[in-house]
VOKOLVEX-211133 format. One record per atom (N, C-alpha, C): residue in three letters; atom name; z, y, x; residue number from 1. Coordinates in pm, whole numbers. Each point is the difference from the previous one (the first is absolute). Example, Ala and Ser with C-alpha at 12.3 -4.5 7.8 and 13.67 -1.06 7.14 Angstrom:
<recs>
(ALA,N,(780,-569,1319),1)
(ALA,CA,(0,119,-89),1)
(ALA,C,(0,120,90),1)
(SER,N,(-72,105,-35),2)
(SER,CA,(6,119,82),2)
(SER,C,(73,109,-77),2)
</recs>
This chain:
<recs>
(UNK,N,(9230,6159,8850),1)
(UNK,CA,(-142,68,-9),1)
(UNK,C,(-94,-71,89),1)
(UNK,N,(-122,-48,-68),2)
(UNK,CA,(-99,-72,62),2)
(UNK,C,(-125,79,18),2)
(UNK,N,(-73,-30,117),3)
(UNK,CA,(-122,98,30),3)
(UNK,C,(-115,-102,-75),3)
(UNK,N,(-55,67,-130),4)
(UNK,CA,(-64,-80,-80),4)
(UNK,C,(-148,16,32),4)
(UNK,N,(-92,-86,45),5)
(UNK,CA,(-143,38,13),5)
(UNK,C,(-85,35,-126),5)
(UNK,N,(-53,121,-28),6)
(UNK,CA,(-84,33,-118),6)
(UNK,C,(-104,-85,-16),6)
(UNK,N,(-100,-4,86),7)
(UNK,CA,(-112,-91,-2),7)
(UNK,C,(57,-132,67),7)
(UNK,N,(12,-120,-92),8)
(UNK,CA,(62,-96,48),8)
(UNK,C,(-48,-46,144),8)
(UNK,N,(86,-79,69),9)
(UNK,CA,(-29,-68,126),9)
(UNK,C,(-103,-75,-4),9)
(UNK,N,(-23,-84,-95),10)
(UNK,CA,(-124,-113,-8),10)
(UNK,C,(-120,85,-37),10)
(UNK,N,(-10,113,-42),11)
(UNK,CA,(-118,78,-44),11)
(UNK,C,(-42,99,112),11)
(UNK,N,(95,17,78),12)
(UNK,CA,(-17,117,140),12)
(UNK,C,(-69,-65,120),12)
(UNK,N,(-63,98,63),13)
(UNK,CA,(-33,-37,128),13)
(UNK,C,(120,37,100),13)
(UNK,N,(-38,-42,129),14)
(UNK,CA,(119,11,109),14)
(UNK,C,(26,165,8),14)
(UNK,N,(-77,85,-19),15)
(UNK,CA,(25,145,24),15)
(UNK,C,(81,43,-129),15)
(UNK,N,(-36,-23,-137),16)
(UNK,CA,(84,9,-93),16)
(UNK,C,(122,-52,6),16)
(UNK,N,(25,-135,41),17)
(UNK,CA,(127,-42,-9),17)
(UNK,C,(109,59,75),17)
(UNK,N,(-56,65,124),18)
(UNK,CA,(86,91,89),18)
(UNK,C,(1,140,-29),18)
(UNK,N,(-77,48,-111),19)
(UNK,CA,(-20,133,-22),19)
(UNK,C,(157,66,-72),19)
(UNK,N,(59,84,50),20)
(UNK,CA,(129,34,-52),20)
(UNK,C,(-48,67,-148),20)
(UNK,N,(-95,70,-21),21)
(UNK,CA,(-41,38,-141),21)
(UNK,C,(-19,-104,-89),21)
(UNK,N,(-12,-140,19),22)
(UNK,CA,(-9,-89,-77),22)
(UNK,C,(144,-88,-39),22)
(UNK,N,(86,90,9),23)
(UNK,CA,(138,-49,-50),23)
(UNK,C,(89,92,-76),23)
(UNK,N,(99,-58,-78),24)
(UNK,CA,(86,53,-69),24)
(UNK,C,(127,-25,11),24)
(UNK,N,(120,61,23),25)
(UNK,CA,(128,-34,-3),25)
(UNK,C,(46,-21,-127),25)
(UNK,N,(27,-111,-52),26)
(UNK,CA,(43,-45,-104),26)
(UNK,C,(115,-70,-30),26)
(UNK,N,(92,5,-73),27)
(UNK,CA,(120,-88,-13),27)
(UNK,C,(-43,-161,-41),27)
(UNK,N,(62,-88,17),28)
(UNK,CA,(-50,-143,-18),28)
(UNK,C,(-39,-4,-125),28)
(UNK,N,(45,22,-108),29)
(UNK,CA,(-40,-32,-133),29)
(UNK,C,(-135,74,-29),29)
(UNK,N,(0,135,48),30)
(UNK,CA,(-134,55,-36),30)
(UNK,C,(-106,-42,99),30)
(UNK,N,(5,-52,114),31)
(UNK,CA,(-80,-62,84),31)
(UNK,C,(-56,-121,-58),31)
(UNK,N,(77,-98,-69),32)
(UNK,CA,(-40,-106,-73),32)
(UNK,C,(-103,32,-120),32)
(UNK,N,(61,95,-62),33)
(UNK,CA,(-90,51,-120),33)
(UNK,C,(-128,49,59),33)
(UNK,N,(6,97,87),34)
(UNK,CA,(-117,37,62),34)
(UNK,C,(-129,-100,64),34)
(UNK,N,(75,-104,85),35)
(UNK,CA,(-92,-111,33),35)
(UNK,C,(-32,-79,-107),35)
(UNK,N,(48,-16,-124),36)
(UNK,CA,(-47,-64,-137),36)
(UNK,C,(-88,87,-53),36)
(UNK,N,(-26,115,27),37)
(UNK,CA,(-96,93,-76),37)
(UNK,C,(44,30,-127),37)
(UNK,N,(149,-4,-13),38)
(UNK,CA,(74,42,-122),38)
(UNK,C,(40,170,-6),38)
(UNK,N,(-13,35,121),39)
(UNK,CA,(26,145,23),39)
(UNK,C,(-109,52,92),39)
(UNK,N,(-28,138,-29),40)
(UNK,CA,(-94,54,111),40)
(UNK,C,(37,154,13),40)
(UNK,N,(-77,70,71),41)
(UNK,CA,(16,163,-6),41)
(UNK,C,(-112,66,-10),41)
(UNK,N,(14,107,-58),42)
(UNK,CA,(-130,92,-14),42)
(UNK,C,(0,74,132),42)
(UNK,N,(-107,88,15),43)
(UNK,CA,(-29,66,149),43)
(UNK,C,(124,114,-18),43)
(UNK,N,(53,35,-107),44)
(UNK,CA,(99,111,-4),44)
(UNK,C,(160,-71,25),44)
(UNK,N,(0,-123,29),45)
(UNK,CA,(123,-84,29),45)
(UNK,C,(53,-46,-123),45)
(UNK,N,(-46,36,-119),46)
(UNK,CA,(60,-50,-122),46)
(UNK,C,(-24,-172,-11),46)
(UNK,N,(113,-46,-46),47)
(UNK,CA,(9,-141,-19),47)
(UNK,C,(-77,-40,-130),47)
(UNK,N,(-87,-112,16),48)
(UNK,CA,(-47,-39,-136),48)
(UNK,C,(36,-153,-27),48)
(UNK,N,(16,-28,-106),49)
(UNK,CA,(36,-150,-18),49)
(UNK,C,(-81,-77,-99),49)
(UNK,N,(-16,-131,34),50)
(UNK,CA,(-76,-93,-64),50)
(UNK,C,(31,-10,-162),50)
(UNK,N,(-97,-10,-89),51)
(UNK,CA,(44,-11,-139),51)
(UNK,C,(34,-139,-16),51)
(UNK,N,(-15,-88,106),52)
(UNK,CA,(80,-134,-19),52)
(UNK,C,(141,-2,13),52)
(UNK,N,(71,122,51),53)
(UNK,CA,(145,-2,4),53)
(UNK,C,(46,67,-124),53)
(UNK,N,(97,-67,-72),54)
(UNK,CA,(52,35,-125),54)
(UNK,C,(109,111,39),54)
(UNK,N,(32,87,-100),55)
(UNK,CA,(60,114,-10),55)
(UNK,C,(140,-36,68),55)
(UNK,N,(53,-120,-48),56)
(UNK,CA,(122,-31,65),56)
(UNK,C,(-3,-20,146),56)
(UNK,N,(-97,-64,33),57)
(UNK,CA,(-38,-51,157),57)
(UNK,C,(6,124,79),57)
(UNK,N,(-61,109,-77),58)
(UNK,CA,(-28,132,49),58)
(UNK,C,(142,45,46),58)
(UNK,N,(79,-2,-134),59)
(UNK,CA,(149,49,13),59)
(UNK,C,(78,-43,94),59)
(UNK,N,(-9,-158,20),60)
(UNK,CA,(74,-78,94),60)
(UNK,C,(-27,44,152),60)
(UNK,N,(-110,28,30),61)
(UNK,CA,(-53,38,118),61)
(UNK,C,(4,180,37),61)
(UNK,N,(13,70,-118),62)
(UNK,CA,(27,132,-5),62)
(UNK,C,(-114,78,45),62)
(UNK,N,(-112,-66,-71),63)
(UNK,CA,(-134,48,38),63)
(UNK,C,(-61,128,-90),63)
(UNK,N,(97,77,-16),64)
(UNK,CA,(-50,122,-88),64)
(UNK,C,(-2,123,49),64)
(UNK,N,(-132,69,20),65)
(UNK,CA,(-23,125,84),65)
(UNK,C,(50,-8,133),65)
(UNK,N,(-57,-87,71),66)
(UNK,CA,(40,-14,151),66)
(UNK,C,(-101,45,81),66)
(UNK,N,(16,90,110),67)
(UNK,CA,(-83,48,96),67)
(UNK,C,(41,-46,132),67)
(UNK,N,(-123,1,68),68)
(UNK,CA,(28,-10,157),68)
(UNK,C,(75,130,47),68)
(UNK,N,(86,-34,99),69)
(UNK,CA,(85,116,51),69)
(UNK,C,(-79,97,80),69)
(UNK,N,(-109,-15,50),70)
(UNK,CA,(-98,88,57),70)
(UNK,C,(-144,6,-68),70)
(UNK,N,(-50,106,-8),71)
(UNK,CA,(-160,-26,-36),71)
(UNK,C,(-60,-71,97),71)
(UNK,N,(-91,-90,-47),72)
(UNK,CA,(-70,-103,76),72)
(UNK,C,(-102,88,87),72)
(UNK,N,(-26,-52,127),73)
(UNK,CA,(-100,38,107),73)
(UNK,C,(-120,-30,-53),73)
(UNK,N,(-110,80,37),74)
(UNK,CA,(-107,0,-47),74)
(UNK,C,(-77,-156,48),74)
(UNK,N,(46,-64,123),75)
(UNK,CA,(-27,-134,25),75)
(UNK,C,(45,-84,-91),75)
(UNK,N,(125,16,-41),76)
(UNK,CA,(74,-91,-91),76)
(UNK,C,(-67,7,-115),76)
(UNK,N,(-31,110,-69),77)
(UNK,CA,(-75,16,-132),77)
(UNK,C,(-113,-132,-5),77)
(UNK,N,(-69,-1,114),78)
(UNK,CA,(-126,-89,-32),78)
(UNK,C,(61,-138,10),78)
(UNK,N,(94,-39,48),79)
(UNK,CA,(71,-134,2),79)
(UNK,C,(54,-33,-138),79)
(UNK,N,(72,124,-63),80)
(UNK,CA,(52,-8,-135),80)
(UNK,C,(-98,-37,-100),80)
(UNK,N,(-119,77,12),81)
(UNK,CA,(-158,-19,-85),81)
(UNK,C,(-12,-155,15),81)
(UNK,N,(-2,-59,114),82)
(UNK,CA,(-38,-144,22),82)
(UNK,C,(132,-78,-95),82)
(UNK,N,(114,17,43),83)
(UNK,CA,(79,-59,-89),83)
(UNK,C,(-16,-12,-144),83)
(UNK,N,(-34,117,-47),84)
(UNK,CA,(-2,26,-151),84)
(UNK,C,(-103,-88,-48),84)
(UNK,N,(-132,18,77),85)
(UNK,CA,(-125,-59,-37),85)
(UNK,C,(5,-156,22),85)
(UNK,N,(76,-32,80),86)
(UNK,CA,(-34,-151,33),86)
(UNK,C,(144,-98,2),86)
(UNK,N,(126,78,-29),87)
(UNK,CA,(106,-81,-4),87)
(UNK,C,(76,35,-136),87)
(UNK,N,(-15,110,-29),88)
(UNK,CA,(90,45,-112),88)
(UNK,C,(-65,-71,-117),88)
(UNK,N,(77,-58,-90),89)
(UNK,CA,(3,-52,-112),89)
(UNK,C,(23,74,-131),89)
(UNK,N,(-87,80,-29),90)
(UNK,CA,(-5,109,-124),90)
(UNK,C,(45,-80,-107),90)
</recs>
């Protein structure tokens, strides 16, 4: 499990970098996809995938109907919105 920054380190200020709400515990493969903008999460915690991923790639990574294990906190939701708008590659 990796602690993945939602708002990337390079885009975040010092306060955001240390904010525990600017993080998600993800396995290494999901962390890499998240950092690359190939997956993101809705405010509900539902995973969304980039259209640049083929169906076979989604299958390989098991990216069908995945959700975060807990409903995101209100503060986390704002970071997720940033990720969807600035990092995620629809």
